C-alpha positions in Angstrom: 79.6 51.3 73.1 78.3 52.8 69.8 80.5 54.9 67.2 79.1 58.0 69.1 79.6 56.7 72.5 83.4 56.4 71.8 83.6 59.7 70.1 82.1 61.3 73.4 84.6 58.8 75.9 87.6 60.1 73.8 86.7 63.9 73.9 86.4 63.6 77.8 89.5 61.9 78.0 91.1 64.6 76.0 89.4 67.7 77.7 92.1 68.3 80.2 94.7 68.8 77.7 92.4 71.9 76.4 92.1 73.2 79.7 93.9 75.9 81.5 97.3 75.0 82.5 97.6 73.8 86.3 100.3 76.3 86.9 97.7 79.4 85.7 96.5 81.2 88.6 95.5 84.4 89.9 98.2 87.0 90.4 97.8 89.8 93.0 99.7 93.0 91.9 100.2 95.5 94.4 101.2 99.3 94.5 100.8 102.7 95.6 99.0 105.7 94.2 101.5 106.4 90.9 100.5 108.7 88.5 100.4 107.2 85.1 101.9 104.1 86.5 99.0 102.7 88.7 95.8 104.8 89.7 92.8 103.8 91.2 89.8 105.4 89.1 86.4 106.5 90.0 84.7 103.9 88.0 86.6 101.4 90.6 88.9 100.3 87.8 92.7 100.3 87.9 94.5 102.2 85.2 97.8 103.2 84.4 100.8 101.7 82.2 101.6 99.4 85.2 98.5 97.8 85.4 97.8 97.7 81.4 101.4 96.0 80.9 100.4 93.0 83.8 97.0 92.7 82.4 98.7 92.0 78.9 101.5 89.9 80.0 99.2 88.0 82.3 96.9 87.1 79.6 99.6 86.2 77.3 101.2 83.9 80.1 97.9 82.0 80.7 97.5 83.9 84.2 94.7 86.7 85.1 95.7 89.5 87.5 94.0 91.4 90.3 94.8 94.9 91.7 95.3 96.2 95.3 96.5 99.8 96.3 98.1 100.2 99.4 100.2 102.8 101.4 103.9 102.0 99.4 105.8 101.0 102.5 103.2 98.5 102.8 103.0 97.2 98.9 106.8 96.5 99.4 106.4 94.4 102.7 103.5 92.5 101.1 105.6 91.3 98.3 108.7 90.4 100.5 106.6 88.7 103.0 104.9 86.6 100.8 101.4 88.3 100.4 101.7 89.4 97.1 102.9 88.3 93.6 104.2 91.3 91.9 105.1 95.0 92.8 104.4 97.8 90.6 106.8 100.1 89.7 109.9 100.2 92.2 113.4 101.8 91.8 116.6 99.4 92.6 118.1 100.1 95.4 120.9 97.4 97.5 118.4 96.7 99.8 115.5 96.1 97.8 117.8 93.7 95.4 118.7 91.7 98.5 114.9 91.0 99.1 112.8 91.1 95.8 113.6 89.8 92.4 113.2 92.6 89.7 112.4 92.5 86.2 115.3 92.3 84.1 114.1 95.6 81.9 112.4 98.8 83.5 109.0 100.2 81.7 109.4 103.7 82.9 111.9 106.4 83.9 111.6 109.2 86.6 113.2 112.8 87.2 113.9 113.4 90.8 113.7 117.0 91.9 113.5 119.7 94.5 110.2 121.5 95.3 110.2 125.1 97.1 107.4 127.7 97.6 107.1 129.8 94.7 108.6 133.0 96.7 111.4 130.9 98.4 114.8 132.6 97.3 116.3 128.7 97.5 118.3 127.6 94.5 119.8 124.1 93.6 122.7 123.1 91.4 121.8 119.5 92.1 124.1 119.3 95.4 122.4 117.7 98.1 124.8 119.5 100.8 122.7 122.8 100.1 119.9 121.0 102.1 122.3 121.1 104.9 120.2 123.8 106.8 116.8 123.3 105.2 113.6 121.5 106.6 113.1 119.0 104.1 110.3 116.4 103.8 110.4 112.8 101.9 107.7 110.5 100.9 107.3 107.2 103.2 109.4 104.3 101.6 110.3 106.0 98.9 114.1 105.5 97.2 116.1 108.7 96.4 119.5 107.1 95.4 122.8 106.6 96.6 123.6 110.2 96.9 120.7 111.0 99.0 121.6 108.1 101.4 125.1 109.5 101.8 123.9 112.9 102.9 120.6 112.1 104.8 121.6 111.4 108.2 123.1 115.4 108.5 119.5 116.7 107.3 116.6 117.7 108.9 114.1 115.3 107.4 110.2 114.8 108.0 108.4 111.8 106.3 105.2 112.0 104.7 102.7 109.2 103.2 101.7 110.6 100.0 102.7 113.5 97.5 99.4 115.7 98.5 100.4 115.3 102.2 104.3 116.5 101.1 103.0 119.5 99.0 100.8 120.6 102.0 103.6 120.8 104.1 105.4 122.7 102.0 102.7 125.2 101.1 102.2 125.8 104.8 105.8 126.3 105.7 106.1 123.3 107.7 108.8 122.4 105.3 111.5 124.4 103.1 111.8 121.7 100.6 110.0 118.2 99.2 112.2 116.0 97.3 109.6 114.0 94.7 109.5 113.2 91.2 107.5 115.0 88.7 105.6 112.5 87.2 104.1 112.0 90.7 104.0 115.4 91.8 103.3 117.7 88.9 99.9 116.5 88.4 99.0 116.7 91.9 100.0 120.5 92.2 97.6 121.1 89.2 94.8 119.3 91.1 95.5 121.1 94.6 95.7 124.4 92.6 99.2 125.1 93.9 100.4 126.1 90.6 101.1 130.1 91.9 102.6 128.9 95.6 105.2 125.8 94.7 107.8 125.5 92.0 110.2 122.6 90.9 113.6 123.4 90.8 115.2 123.3 86.7 117.7 121.1 88.1 117.5 117.2 87.7 118.9 116.0 90.6 118.8 112.2 89.8 117.1 109.7 87.3 115.5 106.5 88.3 114.1 103.7 86.3 110.6 101.9 87.9 110.3 98.1 87.3 108.1 95.3 88.2 109.2 93.5 91.5 108.6 89.6 92.5 109.1 87.8 95.6 112.5 86.5 95.9 111.6 83.0 96.0 112.7 80.0 93.5 109.0 79.4 93.4 108.5 83.0 91.2 111.5 82.5 89.0 109.5 80.7 86.5 106.5 83.6 86.5 109.2 86.2 86.6 111.1 84.8 83.5 108.0 84.6 81.8 107.2 88.3 82.4 110.7 89.3 81.1 110.2 87.6 78.1 106.3 89.0 77.3 108.2 92.5 78.5 110.9 92.5 75.9 108.7 91.5 73.4 106.5 94.3 73.9 109.6 96.5 73.8 111.0 95.0 70.5 107.7 95.3 68.7 107.5 99.5 69.9 104.2 98.5 71.6 105.8 99.8 75.0 106.6 103.2 73.4 103.4 103.5 72.1 101.6 102.8 75.4 104.3 105.2 77.3 103.2 108.3 74.7 99.4 107.5 75.8 100.3 107.5 79.7 102.6 110.3 79.0 105.4 108.5 80.7 109.1 108.8 79.9 110.5 105.5 79.1 114.1 104.4 79.8 
């Protein structure tokens, strides 16, 4: 074999060292329509801070990511059942901690409030007890905090599958109060033209942080830790803060 042939053979043998690492793969990230966090655009692209962060962190860990938007309860079930690699934006609850592995740090923060009709005389000082004789609508699969879980059994509760349906139930007098977060709800109120019909009560009833979650399985520990490391770098360099401002999100 001449010199050129030997060099070609050496390069061929070395090629695997330059290839994509064997553990690198396409990750499936799932979520529901969360304003500014995970959104499906008319162009067919996925946007929002959650989607942008996952693209960045996947690239930096040698992976790729694809997205799928489904109803929120289904998205959580897909993660728990191992049908997805990442869940975008869940709040922490004891039940979720038992079945999901959360990122070390949250990447956005929400204010939970009561929404009522503009002409309602209903007021609130942050105490869920004032809902005792009110018809309340919640969102399917959402977490509202420990205090809410304590008082919920004694309330008249309906469930809507998305923010738009919850607001319509309120506007058409099917319920008296819609419990939601301002980030998800205020843009939908504007989109539906409900600004003169619906109002948030000024008292913030709870603060919730939003995370990424992974299946609770040892096989996902390395991926989760890699993403934790990359998210920490984005926090330390100020990149997360910059992106949060771009998407008009409150950061923890």
